[in-house]
C-alpha positions in Angstrom: 0.0 0.0 0.0 1.3 3.4 -0.9 2.9 5.6 1.7 0.9 8.4 3.2 2.7 11.4 4.6 -0.3 13.5 5.7 -3.9 12.9 6.6 -6.5 15.6 6.7 -9.3 15.2 9.2 -12.8 16.4 8.5 -16.0 16.6 10.5 -18.7 16.6 7.9 -17.5 19.2 5.3 -15.4 21.2 7.8 -11.6 20.7 8.0 -10.7 19.9 11.6 -6.9 19.5 11.3 -4.0 17.5 9.8 -2.1 14.5 11.0 1.5 13.5 10.2 4.1 11.1 11.5 7.3 12.3 13.2 10.6 11.5 11.2 11.2 8.4 13.3 7.6 7.2 12.6 7.1 6.3 16.3 4.7 9.1 17.0 1.9 11.1 15.3 1.5 14.9 15.3 -1.9 16.5 15.0 -2.6 20.2 14.5 -6.0 21.9 14.4 -6.9 24.1 11.4 -7.0 27.8 12.4 -10.5 28.0 11.0 -11.6 25.1 13.3 -10.0 26.8 16.3 -12.0 29.9 15.6 -15.4 28.2 15.3 -15.0 24.6 16.4 -14.5 22.6 19.6 -12.1 20.0 21.0 -12.9 16.7 19.3 -11.4 14.9 22.3 -11.0 17.0 25.5 -8.1 15.3 27.1 -6.1 13.9 24.2 -6.7 16.7 21.7 -7.5 20.0 23.5 -8.5 22.9 21.3 -5.3 24.9 20.9 -2.8 26.2 18.3 0.4 24.3 17.7 1.4 20.7 17.4 0.0 17.9 19.6 2.1 14.8 19.9 0.7 11.3 20.5 2.1 9.0 23.2 4.9 6.9 21.5 4.0 3.7 23.3 0.3 3.7 22.7 -1.9 2.9 19.6 1.2 2.1 17.5 2.1 5.8 17.7 -1.3 7.1 16.7 -4.1 8.8 18.6 -6.9 7.0 20.5 -9.4 9.5 19.0 -8.6 8.5 15.4 -8.0 4.8 16.2 -11.6 4.8 17.4 -12.7 5.0 13.8 -11.2 1.6 13.1 -13.3 -1.5 13.4 -12.5 -4.2 15.9 -13.1 -7.9 16.1 -15.1 -9.0 13.1 -14.3 -5.9 11.0 -10.5 -6.2 11.6 -10.7 -9.9 10.7 -12.3 -9.0 7.3 -10.0 -6.1 6.7 -6.9 -8.2 7.3 -8.2 -10.8 4.8 -8.6 -8.1 2.2 -5.1 -6.6 2.9 -3.5 -10.0 2.6 -4.8 -10.2 -1.0 -2.9 -7.0 -1.5 0.3 -8.4 0.0 0.2 -6.6 3.3 -1.5 -6.6 6.7 -2.7 -4.1 9.3 0.5 -4.6 11.4 2.6 -3.4 8.5 0.6 -0.2 8.1 1.2 3.2 9.7 -1.6 5.0 11.6 -2.0 7.3 8.6 -2.4 4.4 6.2 -5.0 2.8 8.5 -7.0 6.0 8.5 -6.7 6.3 4.8 -8.4 2.9 4.6 -11.3 4.1 6.7 -11.8 7.3 4.6 -15.4 8.4 5.0 -16.8 4.9 5.9 -16.3 4.9 9.6 -18.8 5.2 12.4 -19.4 8.8 13.7 -18.7 12.0 11.8 -14.9 12.0 11.4 -13.6 11.3 7.9 -10.1 11.1 6.5 -8.4 12.2 3.3 -6.8 10.9 1.2 -8.8 7.7 1.0 -6.8 4.7 -0.2 -9.2 1.8 -0.2 -12.0 2.0 -2.7 -15.2 1.4 -0.9 -18.0 -0.3 -2.8 -21.1 -0.4 -0.5 -23.7 -2.6 -2.1 -26.4 -1.2 0.2 -28.6 -3.7 2.1 -32.2 -2.8 2.6 -35.1 -4.1 4.6 -35.9 -6.7 2.0 -32.4 -8.1 1.7 -31.9 -11.9 2.1 -30.5 -11.8 5.6 -30.3 -15.6 5.8 -28.0 -15.6 2.8 -25.8 -12.9 4.4 -25.7 -14.9 7.7 -24.5 -18.0 5.9 -21.9 -16.0 3.9 -20.5 -14.5 7.2 -20.3 -18.0 8.8 -18.5 -19.4 5.8 -15.9 -16.6 5.8 -15.4 -16.7 9.6 -14.8 -20.5 9.4 -12.4 -20.0 6.5 -14.5 -22.0 4.1 -14.5 -19.3 1.5 -12.5 -16.2 0.8 -14.1 -14.2 -2.0 -16.9 -12.6 0.0 -14.7 -10.7 2.4 -14.9 -7.5 0.5 -18.7 -7.5 0.4 -19.0 -8.3 4.1 -16.4 -5.7 5.1 -17.9 -2.8 3.0 -21.4 -3.5 4.3 -20.2 -3.6 7.9 -19.2 0.1 7.6 -16.3 -0.4 10.0 -18.7 -1.1 12.9 -17.1 -2.5 16.1 -17.7 -5.6 18.1 -16.9 -9.3 17.6 -20.2 -10.3 15.8 -20.8 -9.9 12.1 -22.8 -6.8 11.3 -24.2 -5.0 8.2 -25.7 -1.6 7.7 -29.0 -1.3 5.9 -31.1 1.7 4.9 -34.7 1.5 5.9 -37.5 2.7 3.6 -37.8 6.0 5.7 -34.1 6.7 5.0 -32.9 5.8 8.6 -29.7 3.8 9.0 -29.7 0.5 10.9 -27.1 -2.0 12.1 -28.2 -5.6 11.9 -26.2 -8.2 13.8 -25.5 -11.8 12.7 -24.5 -14.9 14.6 -20.8 -15.7 15.0 -19.7 -19.3 14.7 -19.6 -19.7 18.5 -22.9 -18.0 19.2 -26.2 -19.8 20.0 -28.8 -19.9 17.3 -31.1 -17.6 19.2 -28.5 -14.8 20.0 -30.6 -12.2 18.1 -33.7 -12.9 20.2 -31.6 -12.9 23.4 -30.3 -9.4 22.6 -33.8 -8.2 21.7 -35.0 -9.4 25.1 -32.2 -7.6 26.9 -32.7 -4.4 25.1 -36.4 -4.6 25.8 -35.7 -5.1 29.5 -33.2 -2.3 29.5 -35.8 0.1 28.1 -38.2 -1.0 30.8 -35.5 -0.3 33.4 -35.4 3.4 32.3 -32.2 3.0 30.3 -32.1 5.2 27.1 -31.9 2.9 24.1 -32.0 3.5 20.3 -34.9 2.2 18.2 -34.5 -1.6 17.8 -36.3 -4.5 16.2 -36.1 -8.2 15.4 -35.9 -9.0 11.7 -37.3 -12.3 10.5 -37.8 -13.2 14.1 -34.1 -13.9 14.2 -31.8 -10.9 13.5 -31.4 -8.1 16.0 -31.2 -4.7 14.4 -30.6 -1.3 16.0 -30.9 2.2 14.6 -27.7 4.1 14.3 -27.6 7.0 16.8 -24.5 8.6 15.2 -26.8 9.7 12.3 -29.7 12.1 12.8 -31.8 13.2 9.8 -29.0 12.3 7.5 -26.4 14.3 9.4 -23.5 12.6 11.1 -22.8 13.3 14.8 -19.3 13.2 16.2 -19.1 10.1 18.4 -16.3 8.7 20.6 -16.3 5.7 22.8 -15.3 6.0 26.5 -12.1 4.0 25.6 -11.1 6.6 23.1 -11.9 9.5 25.4 -9.9 8.0 28.2 -7.2 6.8 25.8 -7.6 3.2 27.0 -6.9 0.1 25.0 -10.2 -1.6 25.8 -8.6 -5.1 25.4 -6.6 -4.5 28.5 -9.7 -4.2 30.7 -8.5 -1.2 32.6 -11.8 0.7 33.0 -13.8 1.1 36.2 -17.3 2.4 36.6 -16.2 5.1 39.0 -14.2 6.6 36.2 -17.1 6.3 33.8 -19.4 8.0 36.3 -16.9 10.9 36.8 -16.2 11.3 33.1 -20.0 11.5 32.4 -20.4 14.2 35.0 -17.5 16.2 33.6 -18.5 16.0 30.0 -22.2 16.4 30.3 -22.5 18.5 33.5 -25.8 16.6 34.0 -26.7 14.5 37.1 -29.4 12.7 35.1 -26.9 11.3 32.7 -24.6 10.3 35.6 -27.5 8.4 37.1 -28.0 6.8 33.7 -24.5 5.3 33.8 -25.2 4.1 37.3 -28.4 2.5 36.0 -26.5 0.8 33.2 -23.9 -0.5 35.6 -26.5 -2.1 37.8 -28.2 -3.6 34.7 -25.0 -5.1 33.4 -24.2 -6.7 36.8 -27.6 -8.2 37.5 -28.2 -9.3 33.9 -24.8 -11.0 33.7 -23.5 -8.8 30.9 -19.8 -9.0 31.6 -18.7 -7.8 28.2 -19.1 -4.2 29.5 -15.7 -2.9 28.3 -15.0 0.8 27.6 -15.9 0.6 23.9 -19.4 -0.4 24.8 -20.1 3.1 26.2 -20.1 6.1 23.8 -20.6 9.9 23.9 -22.0 12.2 21.3 -20.8 15.7 20.6 -23.1 17.9 18.7 -21.7 21.4 18.1 -19.4 21.1 21.1 -22.1 19.8 23.5 -21.4 16.3 24.9 -24.0 13.8 25.9 -24.2 10.1 26.7 -25.2 8.0 23.7 -28.0 5.5 23.9 -27.0 2.1 25.3 -25.9 -0.7 23.0 -24.4 -4.2 23.1 -26.6 -5.3 26.0 -26.8 -9.1 26.1 -26.0 -12.1 28.2 -22.3 -12.5 28.3 -21.1 -14.6 31.3 -17.5 -15.1 30.3 -16.2 -11.5 30.6 -12.5 -11.5 31.4 -11.5 -14.6 33.4 -15.1 -14.6 34.7 -15.1 -11.0 35.7 -16.7 -7.8 34.4 -14.6 -6.0 31.8 -15.3 -2.8 33.6 -14.8 -3.2 37.4 -16.7 -1.4 40.2 -14.4 0.1 42.8 -11.7 -2.2 41.1 -13.7 -5.3 41.9 -14.3 -7.4 38.8 -17.1 -9.3 40.5 -18.8 -6.4 42.3 -20.9 -6.5 45.4 -23.8 -4.4 46.6 -21.4 -2.4 48.8 -19.1 -1.7 45.8 -22.1 -0.4 43.7 -23.3 1.8 46.5 -19.8 3.2 47.1 -19.4 4.0 43.4 -22.8 5.8 43.4 -22.2 7.8 46.6 -18.7 8.6 45.5 -20.1 10.6 42.6 -22.7 12.2 44.9 -25.8 10.2 43.8 -28.0 10.2 46.9 -28.0 6.8 48.7 -31.8 6.7 48.4 -31.6 7.2 44.7 -29.0 4.4 44.4 -31.2 2.0 46.2 -34.2 2.9 44.2 -32.4 2.3 40.9 -31.0 -1.0 42.2 -34.4 -2.2 43.3 -36.1 -1.2 40.1 -33.6 -2.7 37.8 -33.3 -5.9 39.8 -37.1 -6.4 40.0 -37.5 -6.0 36.2 -34.5 -8.1 35.2 -35.5 -10.9 37.6 -38.9 -11.1 35.9 -37.9 -10.4 32.3 -34.6 -12.2 31.8 -33.6 -15.9 32.1 -30.2 -15.0 33.4 -30.2 -12.9 36.6 -27.9 -12.5 39.5 -28.9 -10.5 42.6 -26.6 -7.8 44.0 -25.5 -8.9 47.5 
């Protein structure tokens, strides 16, 4: 793949800044455009504060890149497909610089950031509500089990660089809305789509903010994209990117997420929402609650907590523990949860009311439930 010396970063049609490598190649350097400084906002408050001059990445993290931009890359399933495509071109992701990786993403990532120049031609075939989802599921299973090779491009482009381990595709509904539909991985149970549908339904009943969702063909779970509103893309970053965490290292704690939500949103209601999601993940046995499974939207400089996503039964976690700990306990207790809530100044009475409400609903609605003790 051709060398890239400079990447320009855009948010919609507005130029945000430029990204280059240091002469050694071990770090990246980002600089905001003067026009963006005059009218824009920090696209990542801690890593890329809004200021003039060069901002250097940490040399030991993200292969010398920035967490903010690496957040545009897929993970899990998307990376698997992308590597298969790159191997046909005689290279791999490990051999590419951070700039080359962003050039591959171009304008096809989640959220509003896009990168120029784009170096991988993106042919999106465009699924719709009437697509043959069963055929797409079978294609994904065959590729994941290495039974075929030629469908990697189609699967990758239709995934739109979405994250997560399970196969996904984006489809456009008849009303023009954008949806992500999930498919079964080779190790998933046959009813994984219905399980996630039930979990999202229970979460909504618990008072958790969720996007629109549905079950297609009584089998495939689909969720409306919250990073697109009326055709306009909204800047979106995961908690992992904002905190500059490698989510695979399982370094996050709910006390940090609570504090970050308070700092970004300045809204105690959204802080209580994170507390509610924490309780839900614990009692519903969703241990895959890593820092990439929490996102924040930034619309014209105003940050807000995104709707919840990736809520499903996941008992494995990390060595049997939650990916995000509570007061640094991977198998949190009631006292840990109460300490986390009171530590961010949620009244004790409110904490107990949330715990009781979420526990009562999950015990009735979900097959897998564990009480907080």
